[in-house]
N, CA, C, O and the ligand as a Tripos MOL2 file, in Angstrom:
@<TRIPOS>MOLECULE
protein
  233   231    59     0     0
PROTEIN
NO_CHARGES

@<TRIPOS>ATOM
      1 N         122.1230  141.6820   74.6020 N.3       1 MET1
      2 CA        123.3550  142.4850   74.6150 C.3       1 MET1
      3 C         123.3990  143.3590   75.8640 C.2       1 MET1
      4 O         122.4230  144.0320   76.1960 O.2       1 MET1
      5 N         124.5470  143.3430   76.5560 N.am      2 LYS2
      6 CA        124.7090  144.1530   77.7610 C.3       2 LYS2
      7 C         125.7820  145.2180   77.5450 C.2       2 LYS2
      8 O         126.7680  145.0030   76.8390 O.2       2 LYS2
      9 N         125.5570  146.3850   78.1820 N.am      3 PHE3
     10 CA        126.4660  147.5150   77.9890 C.3       3 PHE3
     11 C         126.8900  148.0990   79.3340 C.2       3 PHE3
     12 O         126.1560  148.0280   80.3190 O.2       3 PHE3
     13 N         128.0860  148.6750   79.3540 N.am      4 CYS4
     14 CA        128.6110  149.3600   80.5330 C.3       4 CYS4
     15 C         127.8180  150.6520   80.7750 C.2       4 CYS4
     16 O         127.6230  151.4340   79.8450 O.2       4 CYS4
     17 N         127.3570  150.8860   82.0190 N.am      5 PRO5
     18 CA        126.6020  152.1060   82.3170 C.3       5 PRO5
     19 C         127.4900  153.3440   82.4190 C.2       5 PRO5
     20 O         126.9770  154.4630   82.4520 O.2       5 PRO5
     21 N         128.7950  153.1670   82.4690 N.am      6 LYS6
     22 CA        129.7080  154.2930   82.6250 C.3       6 LYS6
     23 C         130.1760  154.8260   81.2700 C.2       6 LYS6
     24 O         130.1370  156.0320   81.0270 O.2       6 LYS6
     25 N         130.6240  153.9110   80.3760 N.am      7 CYS7
     26 CA        131.1820  154.3740   79.1020 C.3       7 CYS7
     27 C         130.3870  153.8710   77.8970 C.2       7 CYS7
     28 O         130.6280  154.3110   76.7730 O.2       7 CYS7
     29 N         129.4330  152.9440   78.1210 N.am      8 GLY8
     30 CA        128.6030  152.4630   77.0250 C.3       8 GLY8
     31 C         129.2340  151.3430   76.2260 C.2       8 GLY8
     32 O         128.6760  150.9230   75.2120 O.2       8 GLY8
     33 N         130.3880  150.8450   76.6590 N.am      9 SER9
     34 CA        131.0550  149.7600   75.9420 C.3       9 SER9
     35 C         130.2910  148.4510   76.1070 C.2       9 SER9
     36 O         129.6430  148.2280   77.1290 O.2       9 SER9
     37 N         130.3720  147.5810   75.0910 N.am     10 LYS10
     38 CA        129.7950  146.2530   75.2430 C.3      10 LYS10
     39 C         130.8810  145.2320   75.5840 C.2      10 LYS10
     40 O         130.6410  144.0240   75.5940 O.2      10 LYS10
     41 N         132.0590  145.7390   75.8590 N.am     11 ASN11
     42 CA        133.2130  144.8980   76.1570 C.3      11 ASN11
     43 C         133.2710  144.5840   77.6570 C.2      11 ASN11
     44 O         134.2150  144.9810   78.3410 O.2      11 ASN11
     45 N         132.2620  143.8740   78.1600 N.am     12 ILE12
     46 CA        132.1730  143.6030   79.5970 C.3      12 ILE12
     47 C         132.1670  142.1080   79.8680 C.2      12 ILE12
     48 O         131.7790  141.3070   79.0180 O.2      12 ILE12
     49 N         132.6010  141.7500   81.0610 N.am     13 ASN13
     50 CA        132.5500  140.3510   81.4750 C.3      13 ASN13
     51 C         132.2730  140.2540   82.9690 C.2      13 ASN13
     52 O         132.2370  141.2710   83.6620 O.2      13 ASN13
     53 N         132.0750  139.0320   83.4700 N.am     14 SER14
     54 CA        131.8660  138.8190   84.8890 C.3      14 SER14
     55 C         133.2040  138.5270   85.5460 C.2      14 SER14
     56 O         133.8240  137.5070   85.2450 O.2      14 SER14
     57 N         133.6660  139.4010   86.4400 N.am     15 PRO15
     58 CA        135.0120  139.2700   86.9920 C.3      15 PRO15
     59 C         135.1270  138.2220   88.0930 C.2      15 PRO15
     60 O         136.2010  137.6570   88.2980 O.2      15 PRO15
     61 N         134.0260  137.9560   88.8080 N.am     16 LEU16
     62 CA        134.0990  137.0920   89.9770 C.3      16 LEU16
     63 C         133.3140  135.8060   89.7460 C.2      16 LEU16
     64 O         132.0990  135.8610   89.5550 O.2      16 LEU16
     65 N         133.9750  134.6560   89.7590 N.am     17 PRO17
     66 CA        133.3000  133.3790   89.5080 C.3      17 PRO17
     67 C         132.2220  133.0810   90.5500 C.2      17 PRO17
     68 O         131.2320  132.4150   90.2480 O.2      17 PRO17
     69 N         132.4140  133.5740   91.7810 N.am     18 HIS18
     70 CA        131.4500  133.2990   92.8480 C.3      18 HIS18
     71 C         130.3950  134.3930   92.9520 C.2      18 HIS18
     72 O         129.4890  134.2990   93.7790 O.2      18 HIS18
     73 N         130.5000  135.4290   92.1240 N.am     19 ASP19
     74 CA        129.5350  136.5170   92.1870 C.3      19 ASP19
     75 C         129.1460  136.9200   90.7650 C.2      19 ASP19
     76 O         129.6800  137.8890   90.2250 O.2      19 ASP19
     77 N         128.2390  136.1950   90.1760 N.am     20 MET20
     78 CA        127.8750  136.4170   88.7800 C.3      20 MET20
     79 C         127.0000  137.6520   88.6000 C.2      20 MET20
     80 O         126.6300  137.9930   87.4760 O.2      20 MET20
     81 N         126.6670  138.3250   89.7040 N.am     21 GLN21
     82 CA        125.8470  139.5260   89.6060 C.3      21 GLN21
     83 C         126.6880  140.7420   89.2270 C.2      21 GLN21
     84 O         126.1490  141.7770   88.8370 O.2      21 GLN21
     85 N         127.9920  140.6150   89.3400 N.am     22 LYS22
     86 CA        128.8540  141.7650   89.0700 C.3      22 LYS22
     87 C         129.5640  141.6110   87.7270 C.2      22 LYS22
     88 O         129.9970  140.5260   87.3380 O.2      22 LYS22
     89 N         129.6600  142.7240   87.0520 N.am     23 TYR23
     90 CA        130.3130  142.7480   85.7440 C.3      23 TYR23
     91 C         131.5130  143.6860   85.7780 C.2      23 TYR23
     92 O         131.5780  144.6050   86.5950 O.2      23 TYR23
     93 N         132.4530  143.4410   84.8840 N.am     24 GLU24
     94 CA        133.5960  144.3290   84.7640 C.3      24 GLU24
     95 C         133.6990  144.8150   83.3270 C.2      24 GLU24
     96 O         133.6180  144.0310   82.3820 O.2      24 GLU24
     97 N         133.8790  146.1340   83.1790 N.am     25 CYS25
     98 CA        134.0810  146.7150   81.8540 C.3      25 CYS25
     99 C         135.5720  146.7270   81.5420 C.2      25 CYS25
    100 O         136.3660  147.2720   82.3090 O.2      25 CYS25
    101 N         135.9460  146.1330   80.4290 N.am     26 LYS26
    102 CA        137.3600  146.0630   80.0600 C.3      26 LYS26
    103 C         137.8690  147.3970   79.5230 C.2      26 LYS26
    104 O         139.0790  147.6160   79.4650 O.2      26 LYS26
    105 N         136.9600  148.2930   79.1290 N.am     27 ASP27
    106 CA        137.3800  149.5680   78.5390 C.3      27 ASP27
    107 C         137.6210  150.6550   79.5840 C.2      27 ASP27
    108 O         138.6130  151.3780   79.4910 O.2      27 ASP27
    109 N         136.7230  150.7890   80.5950 N.am     28 CYS28
    110 CA        136.8670  151.8910   81.5540 C.3      28 CYS28
    111 C         137.1230  151.4070   82.9670 C.2      28 CYS28
    112 O         137.4060  152.2190   83.8480 O.2      28 CYS28
    113 N         137.0290  150.0870   83.2130 N.am     29 GLY29
    114 CA        137.3300  149.5610   84.5370 C.3      29 GLY29
    115 C         136.1490  149.5350   85.4860 C.2      29 GLY29
    116 O         136.3060  149.2020   86.6610 O.2      29 GLY29
    117 N         134.9610  149.8840   84.9900 N.am     30 TYR30
    118 CA        133.7600  149.8430   85.8270 C.3      30 TYR30
    119 C         133.4960  148.4370   86.3360 C.2      30 TYR30
    120 O         133.5910  147.4720   85.5770 O.2      30 TYR30
    121 N         133.1590  148.3120   87.6330 N.am     31 ILE31
    122 CA        132.7330  147.0320   88.1850 C.3      31 ILE31
    123 C         131.4450  147.2620   88.9630 C.2      31 ILE31
    124 O         131.3860  148.1370   89.8260 O.2      31 ILE31
    125 N         130.4080  146.4740   88.6590 N.am     32 GLY32
    126 CA        129.1540  146.6200   89.3820 C.3      32 GLY32
    127 C         128.0680  145.7350   88.8260 C.2      32 GLY32
    128 O         128.2350  145.0890   87.7910 O.2      32 GLY32
    129 N         126.9420  145.7140   89.5340 N.am     33 ALA33
    130 CA        125.8320  144.8580   89.1520 C.3      33 ALA33
    131 C         124.9170  145.5440   88.1380 C.2      33 ALA33
    132 O         124.1320  144.8920   87.4500 O.2      33 ALA33
    133 N         125.0330  146.8770   88.0610 N.am     34 PHE34
    134 CA        124.1410  147.6440   87.1970 C.3      34 PHE34
    135 C         124.6630  147.6390   85.7680 C.2      34 PHE34
    136 O         125.7680  148.1080   85.4950 O.2      34 PHE34
    137 N         123.8550  147.1010   84.8610 N.am     35 ILE35
    138 CA        124.2600  146.9750   83.4620 C.3      35 ILE35
    139 C         123.1160  147.4500   82.5770 C.2      35 ILE35
    140 O         121.9480  147.1740   82.8520 O.2      35 ILE35
    141 N         123.4600  148.1620   81.5190 N.am     36 ILE36
    142 CA        122.4540  148.7090   80.6020 C.3      36 ILE36
    143 C         122.1630  147.7020   79.4840 C.2      36 ILE36
    144 O         123.0770  147.0640   78.9620 O.2      36 ILE36
    145 N         120.8900  147.5660   79.1240 N.am     37 ASP37
    146 CA        120.5950  146.7270   77.9630 C.3      37 ASP37
    147 C         119.6870  147.4540   76.9610 C.2      37 ASP37
    148 O         119.0660  146.8310   76.0990 O.2      37 ASP37
    149 N         119.6250  148.7900   77.0960 N.am     38 ASP38
    150 CA        118.8230  149.6020   76.1870 C.3      38 ASP38
    151 C         119.7430  150.3850   75.2570 C.2      38 ASP38
    152 O         120.5080  151.2430   75.6980 O.2      38 ASP38
    153 N         119.6580  150.0820   73.9780 N.am     39 ARG39
    154 CA        120.5980  150.6580   73.0090 C.3      39 ARG39
    155 C         120.5110  152.1840   72.9330 C.2      39 ARG39
    156 O         121.5270  152.8540   72.7480 O.2      39 ARG39
    157 N         119.3050  152.7330   73.0740 N.am     40 GLU40
    158 CA        119.1590  154.1930   72.9900 C.3      40 GLU40
    159 C         119.8430  154.8780   74.1650 C.2      40 GLU40
    160 O         120.4880  155.9110   73.9910 O.2      40 GLU40
    161 N         119.7060  154.3150   75.3500 N.am     41 ILE41
    162 CA        120.3670  154.8710   76.5300 C.3      41 ILE41
    163 C         121.8740  154.7650   76.3650 C.2      41 ILE41
    164 O         122.6090  155.6830   76.7280 O.2      41 ILE41
    165 N         122.3300  153.6580   75.8220 N.am     42 VAL42
    166 CA        123.7660  153.4380   75.6370 C.3      42 VAL42
    167 C         124.3570  154.4940   74.7080 C.2      42 VAL42
    168 O         125.4630  154.9810   74.9440 O.2      42 VAL42
    169 N         123.6320  154.8450   73.6650 N.am     43 GLU43
    170 CA        124.1530  155.8550   72.7360 C.3      43 GLU43
    171 C         124.3360  157.1930   73.4340 C.2      43 GLU43
    172 O         125.3000  157.9070   73.1590 O.2      43 GLU43
    173 N         123.4110  157.5450   74.3460 N.am     44 GLU44
    174 CA        123.5380  158.7860   75.1150 C.3      44 GLU44
    175 C         124.7540  158.7090   76.0370 C.2      44 GLU44
    176 O         125.5200  159.6670   76.1440 O.2      44 GLU44
    177 N         124.9280  157.5690   76.7000 N.am     45 ILE45
    178 CA        126.0640  157.3930   77.6170 C.3      45 ILE45
    179 C         127.3750  157.5270   76.8520 C.2      45 ILE45
    180 O         128.2990  158.1940   77.3180 O.2      45 ILE45
    181 N         127.4640  156.8960   75.6760 N.am     46 GLN46
    182 CA        128.6940  156.9500   74.8820 C.3      46 GLN46
    183 C         129.0170  158.3800   74.4800 C.2      46 GLN46
    184 O         130.1760  158.7920   74.5010 O.2      46 GLN46
    185 N         127.9800  159.1410   74.1100 N.am     47 LYS47
    186 CA        128.1810  160.5300   73.6970 C.3      47 LYS47
    187 C         128.7440  161.3510   74.8510 C.2      47 LYS47
    188 O         129.7170  162.0870   74.6860 O.2      47 LYS47
    189 N         128.1120  161.2150   76.0390 N.am     48 GLU48
    190 CA        128.5480  161.9550   77.2190 C.3      48 GLU48
    191 C         129.9510  161.5360   77.6330 C.2      48 GLU48
    192 O         130.7750  162.3770   77.9940 O.2      48 GLU48
    193 N         130.2200  160.2440   77.5810 N.am     49 TYR49
    194 CA        131.5250  159.7270   78.0050 C.3      49 TYR49
    195 C         132.6310  160.2770   77.1140 C.2      49 TYR49
    196 O         133.6780  160.6980   77.6060 O.2      49 TYR49
    197 N         132.4030  160.2730   75.8170 N.am     50 LEU50
    198 CA        133.4080  160.7730   74.8790 C.3      50 LEU50
    199 C         133.6210  162.2750   75.0580 C.2      50 LEU50
    200 O         134.7450  162.7670   74.9540 O.2      50 LEU50
    201 N         132.5250  163.0020   75.3300 N.am     51 LYS51
    202 CA        132.6180  164.4360   75.5510 C.3      51 LYS51
    203 C         133.5100  164.7100   76.7630 C.2      51 LYS51
    204 O         134.4220  165.5340   76.6980 O.2      51 LYS51
    205 N         133.2380  164.0140   77.8660 N.am     52 ASN52
    206 CA        134.0140  164.2060   79.0960 C.3      52 ASN52
    207 C         135.4620  163.7720   78.9010 C.2      52 ASN52
    208 O         136.3860  164.4160   79.3980 O.2      52 ASN52
    209 N         135.6490  162.6700   78.1720 N.am     53 LYS53
    210 CA        136.9860  162.1520   77.9530 C.3      53 LYS53
    211 C         137.8240  163.1520   77.1500 C.2      53 LYS53
    212 O         138.9870  163.3950   77.4720 O.2      53 LYS53
    213 N         137.2290  163.7240   76.1120 N.am     54 ASN54
    214 CA        137.9320  164.7080   75.2870 C.3      54 ASN54
    215 C         138.2840  165.9480   76.1070 C.2      54 ASN54
    216 O         139.3490  166.5400   75.9290 O.2      54 ASN54
    217 N         137.3710  166.3380   77.0150 N.am     55 LYS55
    218 CA        137.5970  167.4960   77.8580 C.3      55 LYS55
    219 C         138.8500  167.2810   78.7100 C.2      55 LYS55
    220 O         139.6820  168.1800   78.8420 O.2      55 LYS55
    221 N         138.9750  166.0930   79.2810 N.am     56 ILE56
    222 CA        140.1060  165.7840   80.1640 C.3      56 ILE56
    223 C         141.4040  165.7740   79.3630 C.2      56 ILE56
    224 O         142.4420  166.2180   79.8550 O.2      56 ILE56
    225 N         141.3510  165.2750   78.1440 N.am     57 GLU57
    226 CA        142.5730  165.1190   77.3640 C.3      57 GLU57
    227 C         143.0530  166.4380   76.7600 C.2      57 GLU57
    228 O         144.2120  166.5560   76.3640 O.2      57 GLU57
    229 N         142.1710  167.4200   76.6910 N.am     58 GLU58
    230 CA        142.5650  168.6930   76.0810 C.3      58 GLU58
    231 C         143.5610  169.4830   76.9250 C.2      58 GLU58
    232 O         143.9770  170.5720   76.5310 O.2      58 GLU58
    233 ZN        132.9800  151.0160   80.6870 Zn       59 ZN59
@<TRIPOS>BOND
     1     1     2 1
     2     2     3 1
     3     3     4 2
     4     3     5 am
     5     5     6 1
     6     6     7 1
     7     7     8 2
     8     7     9 am
     9     9    10 1
    10    10    11 1
    11    11    12 2
    12    11    13 am
    13    13    14 1
    14    14    15 1
    15    15    16 2
    16    15    17 am
    17    17    18 1
    18    18    19 1
    19    19    20 2
    20    19    21 am
    21    21    22 1
    22    22    23 1
    23    23    24 2
    24    23    25 am
    25    25    26 1
    26    26    27 1
    27    27    28 2
    28    27    29 am
    29    29    30 1
    30    30    31 1
    31    31    32 2
    32    31    33 am
    33    33    34 1
    34    34    35 1
    35    35    36 2
    36    35    37 am
    37    37    38 1
    38    38    39 1
    39    39    40 2
    40    39    41 am
    41    41    42 1
    42    42    43 1
    43    43    44 2
    44    43    45 am
    45    45    46 1
    46    46    47 1
    47    47    48 2
    48    47    49 am
    49    49    50 1
    50    50    51 1
    51    51    52 2
    52    51    53 am
    53    53    54 1
    54    54    55 1
    55    55    56 2
    56    55    57 am
    57    57    58 1
    58    58    59 1
    59    59    60 2
    60    59    61 am
    61    61    62 1
    62    62    63 1
    63    63    64 2
    64    63    65 am
    65    65    66 1
    66    66    67 1
    67    67    68 2
    68    67    69 am
    69    69    70 1
    70    70    71 1
    71    71    72 2
    72    71    73 am
    73    73    74 1
    74    74    75 1
    75    75    76 2
    76    75    77 am
    77    77    78 1
    78    78    79 1
    79    79    80 2
    80    79    81 am
    81    81    82 1
    82    82    83 1
    83    83    84 2
    84    83    85 am
    85    85    86 1
    86    86    87 1
    87    87    88 2
    88    87    89 am
    89    89    90 1
    90    90    91 1
    91    91    92 2
    92    91    93 am
    93    93    94 1
    94    94    95 1
    95    95    96 2
    96    95    97 am
    97    97    98 1
    98    98    99 1
    99    99   100 2
   100    99   101 am
   101   101   102 1
   102   102   103 1
   103   103   104 2
   104   103   105 am
   105   105   106 1
   106   106   107 1
   107   107   108 2
   108   107   109 am
   109   109   110 1
   110   110   111 1
   111   111   112 2
   112   111   113 am
   113   113   114 1
   114   114   115 1
   115   115   116 2
   116   115   117 am
   117   117   118 1
   118   118   119 1
   119   119   120 2
   120   119   121 am
   121   121   122 1
   122   122   123 1
   123   123   124 2
   124   123   125 am
   125   125   126 1
   126   126   127 1
   127   127   128 2
   128   127   129 am
   129   129   130 1
   130   130   131 1
   131   131   132 2
   132   131   133 am
   133   133   134 1
   134   134   135 1
   135   135   136 2
   136   135   137 am
   137   137   138 1
   138   138   139 1
   139   139   140 2
   140   139   141 am
   141   141   142 1
   142   142   143 1
   143   143   144 2
   144   143   145 am
   145   145   146 1
   146   146   147 1
   147   147   148 2
   148   147   149 am
   149   149   150 1
   150   150   151 1
   151   151   152 2
   152   151   153 am
   153   153   154 1
   154   154   155 1
   155   155   156 2
   156   155   157 am
   157   157   158 1
   158   158   159 1
   159   159   160 2
   160   159   161 am
   161   161   162 1
   162   162   163 1
   163   163   164 2
   164   163   165 am
   165   165   166 1
   166   166   167 1
   167   167   168 2
   168   167   169 am
   169   169   170 1
   170   170   171 1
   171   171   172 2
   172   171   173 am
   173   173   174 1
   174   174   175 1
   175   175   176 2
   176   175   177 am
   177   177   178 1
   178   178   179 1
   179   179   180 2
   180   179   181 am
   181   181   182 1
   182   182   183 1
   183   183   184 2
   184   183   185 am
   185   185   186 1
   186   186   187 1
   187   187   188 2
   188   187   189 am
   189   189   190 1
   190   190   191 1
   191   191   192 2
   192   191   193 am
   193   193   194 1
   194   194   195 1
   195   195   196 2
   196   195   197 am
   197   197   198 1
   198   198   199 1
   199   199   200 2
   200   199   201 am
   201   201   202 1
   202   202   203 1
   203   203   204 2
   204   203   205 am
   205   205   206 1
   206   206   207 1
   207   207   208 2
   208   207   209 am
   209   209   210 1
   210   210   211 1
   211   211   212 2
   212   211   213 am
   213   213   214 1
   214   214   215 1
   215   215   216 2
   216   215   217 am
   217   217   218 1
   218   218   219 1
   219   219   220 2
   220   219   221 am
   221   221   222 1
   222   222   223 1
   223   223   224 2
   224   223   225 am
   225   225   226 1
   226   226   227 1
   227   227   228 2
   228   227   229 am
   229   229   230 1
   230   230   231 1
   231   231   232 2
@<TRIPOS>SUBSTRUCTURE
     1 MET1         2 RESIDUE 1 A MET
     2 LYS2         6 RESIDUE 1 A LYS
     3 PHE3        10 RESIDUE 1 A PHE
     4 CYS4        14 RESIDUE 1 A CYS
     5 PRO5        18 RESIDUE 1 A PRO
     6 LYS6        22 RESIDUE 1 A LYS
     7 CYS7        26 RESIDUE 1 A CYS
     8 GLY8        30 RESIDUE 1 A GLY
     9 SER9        34 RESIDUE 1 A SER
    10 LYS10       38 RESIDUE 1 A LYS
    11 ASN11       42 RESIDUE 1 A ASN
    12 ILE12       46 RESIDUE 1 A ILE
    13 ASN13       50 RESIDUE 1 A ASN
    14 SER14       54 RESIDUE 1 A SER
    15 PRO15       58 RESIDUE 1 A PRO
    16 LEU16       62 RESIDUE 1 A LEU
    17 PRO17       66 RESIDUE 1 A PRO
    18 HIS18       70 RESIDUE 1 A HIS
    19 ASP19       74 RESIDUE 1 A ASP
    20 MET20       78 RESIDUE 1 A MET
    21 GLN21       82 RESIDUE 1 A GLN
    22 LYS22       86 RESIDUE 1 A LYS
    23 TYR23       90 RESIDUE 1 A TYR
    24 GLU24       94 RESIDUE 1 A GLU
    25 CYS25       98 RESIDUE 1 A CYS
    26 LYS26      102 RESIDUE 1 A LYS
    27 ASP27      106 RESIDUE 1 A ASP
    28 CYS28      110 RESIDUE 1 A CYS
    29 GLY29      114 RESIDUE 1 A GLY
    30 TYR30      118 RESIDUE 1 A TYR
    31 ILE31      122 RESIDUE 1 A ILE
    32 GLY32      126 RESIDUE 1 A GLY
    33 ALA33      130 RESIDUE 1 A ALA
    34 PHE34      134 RESIDUE 1 A PHE
    35 ILE35      138 RESIDUE 1 A ILE
    36 ILE36      142 RESIDUE 1 A ILE
    37 ASP37      146 RESIDUE 1 A ASP
    38 ASP38      150 RESIDUE 1 A ASP
    39 ARG39      154 RESIDUE 1 A ARG
    40 GLU40      158 RESIDUE 1 A GLU
    41 ILE41      162 RESIDUE 1 A ILE
    42 VAL42      166 RESIDUE 1 A VAL
    43 GLU43      170 RESIDUE 1 A GLU
    44 GLU44      174 RESIDUE 1 A GLU
    45 ILE45      178 RESIDUE 1 A ILE
    46 GLN46      182 RESIDUE 1 A GLN
    47 LYS47      186 RESIDUE 1 A LYS
    48 GLU48      190 RESIDUE 1 A GLU
    49 TYR49      194 RESIDUE 1 A TYR
    50 LEU50      198 RESIDUE 1 A LEU
    51 LYS51      202 RESIDUE 1 A LYS
    52 ASN52      206 RESIDUE 1 A ASN
    53 LYS53      210 RESIDUE 1 A LYS
    54 ASN54      214 RESIDUE 1 A ASN
    55 LYS55      218 RESIDUE 1 A LYS
    56 ILE56      222 RESIDUE 1 A ILE
    57 GLU57      226 RESIDUE 1 A GLU
    58 GLU58      230 RESIDUE 1 A GLU
    59 ZN59       233 GROUP 0 **** ****
């Protein structure tokens, strides 16, 4: 299982057919080669992301 390093979503795919090293997150728009596969780290990222997101929306 792979996760977005920015928002912690698992809703990611490879955007470029000629560059399979890069992934795209469908939830936050992140594009990059760095992908998280550690569930504990992902939970921390999701918590921080939601905190920041709520701050912006307030
Ligand atoms: Zn994301």
